C-alpha positions in Angstrom: 105.1 129.7 126.3 101.4 130.1 127.1 99.9 127.8 129.7 96.2 128.1 129.5 93.7 127.1 132.2 92.6 123.5 131.8 89.3 123.4 130.0 87.0 120.4 129.8 86.5 118.5 126.6 83.5 116.3 126.2 84.1 113.2 128.4 82.9 110.6 125.9 83.1 107.1 127.2 86.0 105.0 125.8 85.2 101.3 125.9 87.7 99.3 128.0 89.9 96.8 126.3 88.8 93.1 126.2 92.4 92.1 125.7 94.5 94.0 128.2 98.0 92.9 127.2 99.4 95.8 129.2 98.0 98.4 131.6 97.1 101.6 129.9 98.8 104.8 131.3 96.8 107.0 133.5 98.0 110.2 131.8 98.4 110.8 128.1 99.6 113.7 125.9 99.3 114.8 122.3 101.5 117.3 120.5 100.6 119.2 117.3 103.8 120.6 115.6 102.0 123.1 113.4 103.4 125.5 110.8 102.7 128.5 113.0 102.5 127.2 116.6 103.4 124.1 118.6 100.6 122.9 120.9 100.5 120.2 123.6 97.5 118.8 125.5 97.9 116.6 128.6 94.9 114.6 129.8 94.2 112.1 132.5 92.3 108.9 131.7 89.8 108.1 134.4 87.5 105.1 133.9 87.8 105.5 130.2 87.1 109.2 130.3 89.5 112.1 129.4 90.0 115.0 131.7 92.3 117.7 130.4 95.1 118.7 132.8 97.3 121.1 130.8 97.2 123.0 127.4 100.5 124.5 126.3 101.1 126.6 123.3 104.1 128.4 121.9 104.4 130.4 118.7 107.4 128.9 116.8 106.7 130.0 113.1 108.2 126.9 111.7 106.8 127.6 108.2 108.5 131.0 108.2 111.8 129.3 109.0 112.1 127.5 105.6 114.4 128.8 103.0 113.7 128.9 99.2 114.8 125.2 99.0 112.5 124.2 101.9 115.4 123.6 104.3 114.9 124.6 107.9 117.1 127.6 108.8 119.2 127.5 112.0 117.3 130.1 113.9 113.9 128.4 113.3 115.5 125.0 114.2 116.8 126.4 117.4 113.4 127.9 118.3 111.6 124.6 117.6 114.1 122.5 119.6 114.0 124.9 122.5 110.2 124.7 122.6 110.2 120.9 122.4 112.7 120.8 125.2 110.4 122.8 127.4 107.5 120.5 126.4 109.7 117.6 127.2 110.1 118.8 130.8 106.4 118.4 131.2 106.5 114.9 129.7 109.3 113.6 131.8 108.4 110.2 133.2 105.6 109.5 130.7 106.0 105.9 129.6 106.6 104.9 125.9 103.3 104.9 124.0 101.6 107.4 126.2 102.5 110.4 124.0 101.7 111.1 120.4 103.4 113.9 118.6 102.8 114.7 115.0 104.1 117.3 112.4 101.9 118.7 109.7 102.3 120.7 106.5 105.7 122.3 107.1 107.3 119.0 108.1 105.7 117.4 105.1 107.4 120.1 102.9 110.7 120.2 104.8 113.7 118.9 102.8 115.8 117.9 105.8 112.8 116.7 108.0 114.6 113.4 109.0 117.5 115.1 110.6 115.2 117.6 112.4 112.8 114.9 113.6 115.7 112.8 115.1 117.0 115.8 117.1 113.4 116.9 118.0 112.6 113.4 119.3 115.7 113.4 121.5 114.9 116.7 123.2 111.2 115.8 123.6 111.9 112.3 124.8 109.3 110.8 122.5 109.1 110.0 118.8 107.6 112.5 116.4 105.6 111.4 113.3 104.5 113.2 110.1 100.9 112.8 109.1 99.6 113.3 105.6 97.1 116.0 104.8 94.0 113.8 104.7 95.1 112.1 107.9 95.4 115.5 109.5 91.9 116.3 108.3 90.6 113.1 109.8 92.2 113.8 113.2 90.9 117.4 113.2 87.4 116.1 112.6 87.8 113.5 115.4 88.9 116.3 117.8 86.0 118.5 116.9 83.3 115.7 116.9 84.2 114.4 120.4 83.6 117.9 121.8 80.5 118.9 119.8 76.9 117.9 120.3 75.8 115.4 117.6 72.4 116.4 116.1 72.7 113.6 113.5 73.1 116.0 110.6 76.1 116.2 108.3 78.5 119.1 109.0 81.3 120.9 107.2 84.5 121.5 109.2 87.1 124.0 108.2 90.6 124.3 109.8 93.0 127.1 108.7 96.5 126.3 109.8 99.8 128.0 109.1 100.7 126.1 106.0 97.5 124.2 105.0 93.7 124.3 105.2 91.7 121.2 105.9 88.1 120.8 104.9 86.0 117.9 106.0 82.4 116.7 105.7 81.4 114.3 108.4 78.5 113.0 110.4 78.6 111.9 114.0 82.1 110.7 114.7 82.8 109.7 111.1 84.7 111.9 108.7 83.3 111.1 105.2 85.0 113.5 102.8 88.4 115.0 103.5 90.8 117.3 101.7 94.0 119.2 102.6 94.8 122.3 100.6 98.3 124.0 100.4 97.2 127.4 101.6 97.7 128.6 105.2 97.7 131.9 107.1 101.5 132.0 107.2 102.1 131.1 103.5 99.4 133.4 102.2 100.5 136.3 104.4 104.2 136.0 103.4 103.2 135.8 99.7 100.7 138.7 99.5 101.3 141.0 102.4 105.1 141.3 102.2 106.6 144.0 104.3 103.4 144.2 106.3 101.6 146.2 103.6 97.7 146.0 103.6 95.9 147.1 100.6 92.8 146.4 98.5 94.9 145.0 95.7 96.9 142.7 98.1 93.7 141.4 99.7 92.1 140.8 96.3 95.1 138.8 95.1 95.3 136.8 98.3 91.6 135.9 98.1 92.0 135.0 94.4 94.9 132.7 95.2 92.8 131.0 98.0 89.8 130.6 95.6 92.1 129.0 93.0 93.2 126.4 95.5 89.5 125.8 96.5 88.2 125.6 93.0 89.1 121.8 92.3 87.2 120.7 95.5 84.3 123.2 95.3 81.9 120.6 93.8 82.7 118.1 96.6 82.2 120.5 99.5 79.6 123.1 98.5 76.7 120.7 99.2 75.9 117.7 101.4 76.1 119.5 104.8 73.8 121.4 107.1 76.1 123.2 109.6 79.5 124.8 109.1 82.1 124.7 112.0 85.5 126.3 112.2 88.4 125.0 114.4 91.9 125.9 115.5 93.8 129.1 116.2 93.2 131.2 113.1 89.4 130.8 113.2 89.2 131.2 116.9 91.3 134.4 116.6 88.9 135.7 113.9 86.0 135.1 116.2 87.7 136.9 119.1 88.3 140.0 117.0 84.8 140.0 115.5 83.2 139.6 118.9 85.4 142.3 120.5 84.3 144.7 117.7 80.7 143.9 118.3 80.2 142.6 114.8 79.1 139.1 115.9 77.7 137.2 118.8 80.2 134.4 118.3 79.0 133.2 114.9 81.2 134.1 111.9 79.3 135.5 108.9 80.4 136.8 105.5 79.1 140.3 106.5 81.2 140.4 109.6 84.2 139.2 107.7 83.6 142.0 105.1 83.8 144.6 107.9 87.0 143.1 109.2 88.4 143.1 105.7 87.7 146.8 105.4 89.3 147.4 108.8 92.5 145.7 107.7 92.8 147.7 104.5 92.1 150.9 106.3 95.0 150.2 108.7 97.3 150.1 105.6 100.1 148.3 107.5 100.1 145.3 109.9 102.0 147.2 112.6 99.2 149.8 112.7 96.5 147.2 113.4 94.7 148.0 116.6 92.1 145.3 116.8 90.9 144.3 120.3 91.1 140.5 120.6 94.1 140.2 118.2 97.3 139.2 120.0 100.6 140.8 118.9 102.2 137.4 118.0 99.4 136.5 115.6 99.0 139.9 113.8 101.6 139.2 111.1 99.7 136.1 109.8 96.2 137.4 110.5 95.5 139.0 107.1 96.3 135.7 105.3 93.8 133.9 107.6 91.1 136.5 106.9 91.6 136.1 103.1 91.4 132.3 103.3 88.2 132.4 105.3 86.6 135.0 103.0 87.4 132.7 100.0 86.1 129.6 101.8 82.8 131.2 102.7 82.3 132.6 99.2 83.4 129.4 97.4 81.5 126.9 99.6 78.4 129.1 100.2 78.8 129.4 104.0 76.4 131.9 105.5 77.0 131.1 109.2 80.0 129.4 110.8 80.1 128.3 114.4 83.5 127.8 116.2 84.6 124.6 118.0 87.4 124.3 120.5 88.4 120.7 119.6 90.8 120.1 116.7 94.0 118.2 115.8 95.5 117.7 119.2 92.2 116.6 120.8 91.8 114.2 117.8 95.3 112.8 118.5 94.3 112.2 122.1 91.2 110.2 121.2 93.1 108.3 118.6 95.8 107.5 121.1 93.4 106.3 123.7 91.7 104.1 121.1 95.1 102.5 120.3 95.7 101.9 124.0 92.3 100.3 124.3 92.9 98.2 121.2 90.3 100.1 119.1 92.9 101.1 116.5 91.5 102.7 113.4 94.6 101.3 111.6 93.2 97.8 111.9 90.0 98.9 110.1 92.1 100.6 107.4 94.2 97.4 106.8 91.1 95.2 106.6 89.5 97.6 104.2 92.6 97.7 102.0 92.8 93.9 102.0 89.2 93.7 100.8 89.6 96.4 98.2 92.5 94.6 96.5 91.0 91.1 97.0 93.7 89.6 99.2 93.5 85.9 99.8 92.3 86.0 103.4 93.0 82.4 104.2 96.6 82.6 103.0 97.1 85.9 104.9 95.8 84.3 108.0 98.2 81.4 107.7 101.2 83.7 107.1 100.1 86.0 109.9 99.8 83.2 112.5 103.3 81.8 111.7 104.9 85.3 111.6 103.4 86.2 115.0 104.5 82.9 116.5 108.0 83.7 115.4 107.7 87.3 116.7 106.8 86.2 120.2 109.9 84.0 120.3 112.4 86.6 119.1 110.9 89.9 120.3 113.0 90.2 123.4 116.3 89.3 121.6 115.6 91.9 118.9 114.1 94.5 121.2 110.8 94.5 119.3 107.6 96.2 120.7 103.9 95.7 120.6 103.7 98.4 117.9 106.2 96.3 115.9 103.9 93.3 116.3 101.0 95.3 114.9 103.2 96.3 111.9 104.1 92.7 111.2 100.5 91.6 111.5 99.4 94.3 109.0 102.2 93.4 106.6 101.1 89.8 106.6 97.5 90.8 105.9 98.5 92.9 103.0 101.6 91.2 101.6 99.7 89.8 98.5 97.6 92.8 97.5 99.9 93.6 94.6 98.5 90.5 92.9 95.6 92.7 91.8 98.0 94.4 89.5 100.1 91.5 88.2 101.7 88.3 89.5 105.1 89.3 88.2 106.8 91.6 90.8 103.6 91.7 92.9 105.6 92.5 96.0 106.7 95.7 94.4 103.1 96.5 93.3 101.9 95.9 96.8 104.5 98.1 98.3 103.5 100.9 95.9 99.8 100.6 96.7 100.5 100.8 100.5 103.0 103.7 100.1 100.8 105.9 97.9 97.3 105.2 99.3 95.6 107.4 101.9 95.7 105.1 105.0 93.6 106.6 107.9 95.4 106.3 111.2 98.9 105.8 109.7 101.7 108.3 110.0 104.0 108.9 107.0 106.8 106.9 108.8 104.6 103.9 109.7 103.3 103.8 106.1 106.8 103.8 104.7 107.8 101.0 107.1 104.8 98.9 106.1 105.5 99.4 102.4 109.2 98.4 102.9 108.3 95.2 104.7 105.8 94.2 101.9 108.4 95.2 99.3 111.0 93.0 100.9 108.9 89.9 101.7 110.1 87.8 98.7 112.9 87.5 96.2 116.1 89.6 96.5 116.2 91.6 99.7 115.9 95.3 98.9 118.6 96.8 101.1 118.3 100.2 99.6 114.6 100.4 100.5 115.4 99.8 104.2 118.4 102.1 104.2 116.0 104.9 103.1 113.9 104.5 106.2 114.5 106.9 109.2 117.3 105.4 111.3 115.2 104.6 114.4 112.9 102.4 112.4 115.4 100.8 110.1 116.6 97.8 112.2 113.1 96.8 113.4 111.7 97.0 109.9 114.5 94.8 108.6 113.9 92.2 111.3 110.2 92.2 110.8 110.7 91.6 107.1 112.9 88.6 107.8 110.1 87.1 110.0 107.5 87.7 107.2 109.8 86.2 104.6 110.2 83.1 106.7 106.4 82.7 107.2 105.8 83.2 103.4 108.4 80.5 102.6 106.8 78.1 105.1 103.4 78.6 103.5 104.4 78.5 99.9 102.0 75.6 99.3 99.1 77.8 100.4 97.8 75.1 102.7 98.5 73.5 106.0 99.3 74.9 109.4 102.4 76.2 111.1 105.1 73.5 111.0 105.0 71.4 114.2 107.7 72.3 116.8 108.8 75.5 115.1 111.3 77.3 117.3 113.2 80.6 116.6 116.1 82.3 118.2 117.7 85.6 117.2 120.9 87.5 117.6 122.2 90.6 115.9 121.8 90.0 112.2 121.1 86.3 113.0 117.9 84.2 112.8 118.0 80.5 113.8 115.1 78.3 112.9 114.5 74.8 114.3 111.9 72.3 113.2 110.7 69.1 114.8 112.9 66.1 114.1 112.4 64.7 110.6 110.1 67.6 109.4 112.6 69.0 106.9 113.3 65.6 105.4 109.5 65.2 104.7 109.4 68.7 103.1 112.3 68.9 100.6 110.8 71.8 98.7 110.7 73.9 101.8 114.3 72.9 102.6 115.3 74.1 99.1 113.4 77.3 99.6 115.1 77.9 103.0 118.6 77.4 101.4 117.7 80.0 98.7 116.3 82.3 101.5 119.6 82.0 103.4 121.5 83.3 100.3 119.2 86.2 99.8 119.4 87.2 103.5 123.2 86.8 103.5 123.4 89.5 100.8 121.4 91.8 103.2 123.9 91.1 106.0 121.7 88.7 107.9 122.4 85.0 108.6 119.6 82.5 108.4 120.4 79.1 110.0 117.9 76.2 110.0 118.0 72.6 111.3 
C-alpha cells in the first residue's frame, strides 16, 4: 500500500448549513474502488474548508479478477477485501455518514457484486455504493474543477480508468456534457497485448478499438471546449514518462505520444520496458492507456492536454461535504425530474408533509436515519411522475423512469431503493421488488414505502391538510395509526381505503392497525 505525502487541494469555501440538524464531522474520507487501483483520501474540514491529511493507494487489479462470466474470482476477492481491511483500520472511529466509498466500472459489470459489497462493507466498516458511468463522470469533473483555476472558458476533461474512460465538457463547477465509455487501460491491455507482446499490429488494433468506442460521441465532444485536461492515474503516469524522457514539459501532445508509442513497439515485450517514470506495477496496463489516449487525441482533435491532480475521490469529498452541509445535488436532481415529468407540486407537498410527520414519529422504532428521511421525501416528490405516461399503472411507469434515468448524485443502490418505494406506493404491495434490493436496504425501504402508502391514502381527495391529531407507532412489521376522536367517522371513504390498505400490507407481511 502506498501512502503518499498529503498534498493540498484547492480550499474552496463550503457554505455552512442553515439547518444544522446534526453536527458535521471534523474529518471525512472518500474511497474510489477502481478497476485497477483502490484509492482513499482523508481530509479535515476546518471552517468549511478541506485540508487533505492522507492519500492511500493500492493496486488491486479488480478488473483482471473477473472470469469469462464476470464473476469475481477468489484470489481477486481476497486481494480486494485485504486492501479494504487495511483502509478500514485508518477509518476506525469515523462516524456514520463521514465516509463515502464507491465502486465503478468493474463493480457495475460484476455478476456477484451484491455478495462482494456486503463482505467489503463489513471489513471496511462503512457501506459501499456503485455509481453509474455518467455519475462517475460528474464526480470526476467536480474533483478536477475544485482544484483547477477557473478562467471562465469551457473545458474538456478526460479520465482513463482501468475499465472505463470518462469524457466531460464543463464550465466552472458545472459538468455540462458527460459520457462513460467501456474502454479502459486494463481491458484494452488484456484484449490486445496478451502475453505482454508489443507490436505495431497490436497497437493499431488497440487504437482502432478505442476509436470505435469514441466514434458515437465524437460529434458531442470534438467541439465546444477551449482547454483539454487529463485526470487520474493513467494520464498522470503518461505525463511522468513523457517528462522523464524529456519529450514534454508537463503538457501531453500527440507528437510526444507518438514517440512513446514508438518506444513501446521497439521494446517488443512489456517486461522489457525500461521507461523512467513508469512504475513496475503499472507497466502491464500501460500500453492500453497509451492506445486510448492516442485515440482520444486523434478523434477529438486534442493538440495539447494539461494534467490535473483532482479526480473522482476529490469529487466524492466535495459531494460528501455538500450533503453534510445540506447542499445535496440529489435535491436539485429530484426537483428537475419532477418538473420534467410535470408532477403535481401541490399534491406532492401534501403527501410529503404527512409522510415526514409519520417518519418523525416512527424513526426510532424502525431504526431509520436522516438519509432514509431524504429518500422518503424524494419518493413523495416523485411518486406521481408516471402519470406523464398513463394513469393506468402509473406507479410502475414512475418506478421505471426513476430506475432508468441518469440521476446526478445518486448511487445505483439509492436509485433502486427510490424506484422500489415509488413502485410500491399504491395497489398490491410488490414484495418481489423489495426482495431484489440489497439486504442492508431492504427493511428500511419497505418501511418507508408503508409510510408513503399511508400518506397517499390520506390525501386521496387531493385537498386538505394532514388529518388532525394523527399519531403513529411502529413495531417490527407493525404500523399503528391513530386519528383524533370522531375523525374516521367523518371520513368514511378514507376508512374504507385504510381497510383495503391493511389487506394489501398484510399480504406483504406487515400489519396496519388504525383507530
